C-alpha beads as a LAMMPS data file, in Angstrom:
LAMMPS data file: protein, C-alpha beads

225 atoms
224 bonds

1 atom types
1 bond types

-500.0 500.0 xlo xhi
-500.0 500.0 ylo yhi
-500.0 500.0 zlo zhi

Masses

1 110.0

Atoms # bond

1 1 1 238.904 3.822 -476.345
2 1 1 235.303 3.881 -475.032
3 1 1 234.105 5.443 -471.794
4 1 1 230.764 5.639 -470.036
5 1 1 230.737 8.011 -467.080
6 1 1 228.377 7.414 -464.164
7 1 1 227.149 10.333 -462.089
8 1 1 228.049 9.879 -458.415
9 1 1 224.887 11.219 -456.852
10 1 1 224.362 8.643 -454.097
11 1 1 226.104 9.097 -450.757
12 1 1 227.791 6.401 -448.718
13 1 1 226.149 6.534 -445.324
14 1 1 229.164 5.905 -443.066
15 1 1 232.307 7.916 -443.727
16 1 1 235.650 6.149 -443.358
17 1 1 237.121 6.559 -439.893
18 1 1 239.995 8.936 -439.259
19 1 1 243.304 7.851 -440.793
20 1 1 245.240 5.670 -438.387
21 1 1 242.218 4.711 -436.235
22 1 1 242.472 1.222 -434.780
23 1 1 240.140 -1.084 -436.715
24 1 1 240.157 -4.868 -437.281
25 1 1 242.895 -5.789 -439.735
26 1 1 243.187 -8.744 -442.068
27 1 1 246.215 -11.016 -442.265
28 1 1 249.037 -10.370 -444.700
29 1 1 250.068 -13.745 -446.134
30 1 1 252.476 -14.663 -448.937
31 1 1 250.592 -15.832 -452.052
32 1 1 251.607 -19.474 -451.612
33 1 1 250.022 -19.498 -448.144
34 1 1 246.822 -17.641 -449.036
35 1 1 243.639 -19.269 -447.789
36 1 1 241.787 -21.539 -450.224
37 1 1 238.163 -20.699 -450.960
38 1 1 235.661 -22.950 -449.193
39 1 1 232.674 -21.430 -451.018
40 1 1 231.911 -18.437 -453.211
41 1 1 229.506 -15.662 -452.218
42 1 1 227.763 -14.385 -455.366
43 1 1 228.387 -10.760 -456.318
44 1 1 226.392 -8.871 -458.903
45 1 1 228.363 -7.684 -461.944
46 1 1 231.771 -8.427 -460.366
47 1 1 233.703 -7.722 -463.574
48 1 1 231.696 -4.614 -464.538
49 1 1 230.897 -6.175 -467.908
50 1 1 227.314 -4.896 -467.729
51 1 1 227.205 -1.249 -468.764
52 1 1 223.540 -1.013 -467.743
53 1 1 222.944 1.714 -465.140
54 1 1 222.196 0.616 -461.596
55 1 1 220.791 2.535 -458.628
56 1 1 221.163 6.319 -459.068
57 1 1 223.366 5.755 -462.111
58 1 1 225.864 3.417 -460.424
59 1 1 227.153 0.290 -462.220
60 1 1 224.561 -2.488 -462.183
61 1 1 224.591 -4.195 -458.784
62 1 1 226.715 -1.518 -457.090
63 1 1 226.326 1.792 -455.255
64 1 1 228.600 4.800 -455.664
65 1 1 229.127 7.789 -453.424
66 1 1 231.479 10.267 -451.869
67 1 1 231.983 12.412 -448.785
68 1 1 229.235 15.050 -448.694
69 1 1 229.997 18.190 -450.700
70 1 1 230.483 19.262 -454.324
71 1 1 230.799 16.427 -456.879
72 1 1 234.391 15.210 -456.511
73 1 1 234.500 11.637 -457.887
74 1 1 233.359 10.097 -461.172
75 1 1 232.756 6.408 -461.844
76 1 1 233.368 5.326 -465.436
77 1 1 233.102 2.114 -467.444
78 1 1 236.482 1.929 -469.178
79 1 1 237.324 -0.284 -472.190
80 1 1 240.998 0.730 -472.240
81 1 1 243.111 -2.266 -471.027
82 1 1 240.697 -3.975 -468.608
83 1 1 242.185 -6.797 -466.557
84 1 1 239.819 -9.300 -468.221
85 1 1 236.783 -9.052 -470.446
86 1 1 235.810 -5.845 -472.205
87 1 1 235.328 -3.363 -469.341
88 1 1 236.683 -2.307 -465.970
89 1 1 235.414 0.413 -463.624
90 1 1 237.483 3.573 -463.113
91 1 1 237.151 6.004 -460.202
92 1 1 238.604 9.494 -460.737
93 1 1 239.049 12.297 -458.223
94 1 1 237.822 15.554 -459.826
95 1 1 237.132 17.776 -456.803
96 1 1 237.989 18.653 -453.208
97 1 1 236.113 16.010 -451.178
98 1 1 238.353 13.498 -449.342
99 1 1 236.973 10.156 -450.549
100 1 1 234.823 8.414 -453.115
101 1 1 233.518 4.863 -452.787
102 1 1 232.119 1.961 -454.788
103 1 1 230.099 -0.542 -452.708
104 1 1 227.900 -3.610 -452.950
105 1 1 225.579 -4.866 -450.190
106 1 1 224.968 -8.583 -449.491
107 1 1 222.565 -10.227 -447.053
108 1 1 224.685 -11.491 -444.149
109 1 1 222.453 -14.180 -442.633
110 1 1 223.872 -17.221 -444.534
111 1 1 227.445 -16.162 -443.768
112 1 1 227.302 -15.338 -440.051
113 1 1 230.319 -16.689 -438.183
114 1 1 232.208 -17.330 -441.448
115 1 1 235.471 -15.691 -442.476
116 1 1 235.058 -13.894 -445.801
117 1 1 237.743 -12.772 -448.223
118 1 1 236.983 -9.852 -450.525
119 1 1 239.420 -9.533 -453.411
120 1 1 239.719 -7.426 -456.536
121 1 1 242.298 -6.426 -459.106
122 1 1 243.305 -2.754 -458.969
123 1 1 245.563 -0.473 -460.942
124 1 1 246.210 3.173 -460.147
125 1 1 247.384 6.432 -461.682
126 1 1 248.865 9.204 -459.517
127 1 1 246.985 8.052 -456.398
128 1 1 248.294 10.431 -453.751
129 1 1 246.103 9.763 -450.705
130 1 1 245.239 12.205 -447.934
131 1 1 244.581 12.288 -444.186
132 1 1 241.867 9.620 -444.581
133 1 1 243.867 7.000 -446.482
134 1 1 247.032 6.397 -448.431
135 1 1 245.546 6.112 -451.935
136 1 1 243.123 3.434 -453.192
137 1 1 242.079 0.251 -451.453
138 1 1 239.521 -2.412 -450.652
139 1 1 236.997 -2.264 -447.832
140 1 1 234.640 -4.729 -446.143
141 1 1 232.306 -4.226 -443.195
142 1 1 229.328 -5.821 -441.467
143 1 1 226.229 -4.014 -440.185
144 1 1 223.429 -4.706 -437.741
145 1 1 220.356 -2.494 -437.831
146 1 1 222.205 0.043 -439.961
147 1 1 225.171 0.342 -437.590
148 1 1 228.682 -0.865 -438.418
149 1 1 229.684 -3.910 -436.339
150 1 1 233.207 -4.508 -437.670
151 1 1 235.202 -3.314 -440.645
152 1 1 238.515 -3.666 -442.396
153 1 1 239.877 -1.152 -444.896
154 1 1 243.119 -0.654 -446.753
155 1 1 244.185 2.738 -445.373
156 1 1 247.845 3.011 -444.351
157 1 1 248.535 0.198 -446.829
158 1 1 246.372 1.627 -449.624
159 1 1 247.774 1.496 -453.163
160 1 1 249.818 4.644 -453.799
161 1 1 251.212 6.238 -456.942
162 1 1 250.952 4.688 -460.416
163 1 1 250.732 0.887 -460.482
164 1 1 249.864 -1.902 -462.905
165 1 1 247.105 -4.447 -462.310
166 1 1 247.602 -6.406 -459.090
167 1 1 245.272 -8.494 -456.926
168 1 1 244.490 -7.392 -453.365
169 1 1 242.418 -9.011 -450.641
170 1 1 241.023 -8.300 -447.181
171 1 1 239.474 -10.716 -444.646
172 1 1 236.752 -10.286 -442.038
173 1 1 234.767 -12.653 -439.834
174 1 1 231.043 -11.986 -440.214
175 1 1 229.491 -11.011 -436.887
176 1 1 226.806 -13.409 -435.645
177 1 1 224.316 -10.550 -435.355
178 1 1 225.128 -9.001 -438.752
179 1 1 222.317 -8.475 -441.230
180 1 1 224.349 -6.870 -444.040
181 1 1 227.821 -7.196 -445.535
182 1 1 229.276 -4.337 -447.559
183 1 1 232.275 -4.733 -449.857
184 1 1 233.877 -2.162 -452.094
185 1 1 236.726 0.100 -453.129
186 1 1 237.702 3.532 -451.789
187 1 1 239.748 6.257 -453.456
188 1 1 241.171 8.780 -450.993
189 1 1 242.001 12.091 -452.636
190 1 1 243.781 12.831 -455.923
191 1 1 244.329 10.247 -458.620
192 1 1 242.504 7.376 -460.301
193 1 1 241.905 3.690 -459.606
194 1 1 240.631 0.977 -461.950
195 1 1 238.734 -2.028 -460.520
196 1 1 238.147 -5.436 -462.103
197 1 1 237.439 -9.077 -461.168
198 1 1 235.921 -8.499 -457.727
199 1 1 235.222 -11.689 -455.748
200 1 1 233.865 -12.630 -452.325
201 1 1 234.692 -16.056 -450.865
202 1 1 234.318 -18.022 -447.665
203 1 1 237.756 -19.098 -446.402
204 1 1 239.113 -20.903 -443.387
205 1 1 240.404 -18.351 -440.873
206 1 1 244.214 -18.018 -441.036
207 1 1 246.031 -19.611 -438.133
208 1 1 247.790 -17.386 -435.610
209 1 1 251.103 -18.936 -436.621
210 1 1 250.599 -18.115 -440.301
211 1 1 249.226 -14.625 -439.852
212 1 1 251.392 -11.510 -439.936
213 1 1 250.447 -7.860 -439.312
214 1 1 248.873 -6.015 -442.215
215 1 1 245.549 -5.222 -443.841
216 1 1 245.833 -6.696 -447.322
217 1 1 247.763 -9.070 -449.528
218 1 1 249.007 -7.989 -452.961
219 1 1 249.424 -10.602 -455.672
220 1 1 251.328 -9.387 -458.731
221 1 1 250.125 -10.441 -462.180
222 1 1 252.211 -12.944 -464.131
223 1 1 254.912 -11.487 -466.369
224 1 1 253.686 -11.365 -469.927
225 1 1 256.019 -11.858 -472.893

Bonds

1 1 1 2
2 1 2 3
3 1 3 4
4 1 4 5
5 1 5 6
6 1 6 7
7 1 7 8
8 1 8 9
9 1 9 10
10 1 10 11
11 1 11 12
12 1 12 13
13 1 13 14
14 1 14 15
15 1 15 16
16 1 16 17
17 1 17 18
18 1 18 19
19 1 19 20
20 1 20 21
21 1 21 22
22 1 22 23
23 1 23 24
24 1 24 25
25 1 25 26
26 1 26 27
27 1 27 28
28 1 28 29
29 1 29 30
30 1 30 31
31 1 31 32
32 1 32 33
33 1 33 34
34 1 34 35
35 1 35 36
36 1 36 37
37 1 37 38
38 1 38 39
39 1 39 40
40 1 40 41
41 1 41 42
42 1 42 43
43 1 43 44
44 1 44 45
45 1 45 46
46 1 46 47
47 1 47 48
48 1 48 49
49 1 49 50
50 1 50 51
51 1 51 52
52 1 52 53
53 1 53 54
54 1 54 55
55 1 55 56
56 1 56 57
57 1 57 58
58 1 58 59
59 1 59 60
60 1 60 61
61 1 61 62
62 1 62 63
63 1 63 64
64 1 64 65
65 1 65 66
66 1 66 67
67 1 67 68
68 1 68 69
69 1 69 70
70 1 70 71
71 1 71 72
72 1 72 73
73 1 73 74
74 1 74 75
75 1 75 76
76 1 76 77
77 1 77 78
78 1 78 79
79 1 79 80
80 1 80 81
81 1 81 82
82 1 82 83
83 1 83 84
84 1 84 85
85 1 85 86
86 1 86 87
87 1 87 88
88 1 88 89
89 1 89 90
90 1 90 91
91 1 91 92
92 1 92 93
93 1 93 94
94 1 94 95
95 1 95 96
96 1 96 97
97 1 97 98
98 1 98 99
99 1 99 100
100 1 100 101
101 1 101 102
102 1 102 103
103 1 103 104
104 1 104 105
105 1 105 106
106 1 106 107
107 1 107 108
108 1 108 109
109 1 109 110
110 1 110 111
111 1 111 112
112 1 112 113
113 1 113 114
114 1 114 115
115 1 115 116
116 1 116 117
117 1 117 118
118 1 118 119
119 1 119 120
120 1 120 121
121 1 121 122
122 1 122 123
123 1 123 124
124 1 124 125
125 1 125 126
126 1 126 127
127 1 127 128
128 1 128 129
129 1 129 130
130 1 130 131
131 1 131 132
132 1 132 133
133 1 133 134
134 1 134 135
135 1 135 136
136 1 136 137
137 1 137 138
138 1 138 139
139 1 139 140
140 1 140 141
141 1 141 142
142 1 142 143
143 1 143 144
144 1 144 145
145 1 145 146
146 1 146 147
147 1 147 148
148 1 148 149
149 1 149 150
150 1 150 151
151 1 151 152
152 1 152 153
153 1 153 154
154 1 154 155
155 1 155 156
156 1 156 157
157 1 157 158
158 1 158 159
159 1 159 160
160 1 160 161
161 1 161 162
162 1 162 163
163 1 163 164
164 1 164 165
165 1 165 166
166 1 166 167
167 1 167 168
168 1 168 169
169 1 169 170
170 1 170 171
171 1 171 172
172 1 172 173
173 1 173 174
174 1 174 175
175 1 175 176
176 1 176 177
177 1 177 178
178 1 178 179
179 1 179 180
180 1 180 181
181 1 181 182
182 1 182 183
183 1 183 184
184 1 184 185
185 1 185 186
186 1 186 187
187 1 187 188
188 1 188 189
189 1 189 190
190 1 190 191
191 1 191 192
192 1 192 193
193 1 193 194
194 1 194 195
195 1 195 196
196 1 196 197
197 1 197 198
198 1 198 199
199 1 199 200
200 1 200 201
201 1 201 202
202 1 202 203
203 1 203 204
204 1 204 205
205 1 205 206
206 1 206 207
207 1 207 208
208 1 208 209
209 1 209 210
210 1 210 211
211 1 211 212
212 1 212 213
213 1 213 214
214 1 214 215
215 1 215 216
216 1 216 217
217 1 217 218
218 1 218 219
219 1 219 220
220 1 220 221
221 1 221 222
222 1 222 223
223 1 223 224
224 1 224 225
């Protein structure tokens, strides 16, 4: 078992909104009706296989942070049962602050007006959640001039408790004035979440007839013998 812990010294600039606040939500679709990728948007180090340090000690290609206050979240390369490859990224709550976050920023210009799907495989241990969110979940938002234009986050439907690897996704249409896209994973309060196989794709927007209320779709891994 090999670990490499990353110091979470950077701060995420926009705190998650209050739990239960109305924000744009993605469609919850059964796996067989999930949108097909039209194109892939490149992410840096999406499987966390590079153990090289990134900005302020974050994983290469990513930023890490937490709500302002005493250090409360650690970000660790973990070789114990990754989803694929040799490493995954683990976020642990170790202090009182309400959330920790892992994020990557992409230039939005080529993707304006497109519907993007951010997906990743997550597993959790004792994720309890708090007033800001129900446990661990994905997040995606667009910015213009440093200000958030639109966002979608797994909050009430965040992954809770102890769970095995499963694939989750959120969708968001990129605003036509957006200059940045941010994708990532939040951990709200006590517990741990592992992240692997992140991906960002262009998809056709789901039809109104196919869409159902919800913020994320969960795809269970195949049963292994």
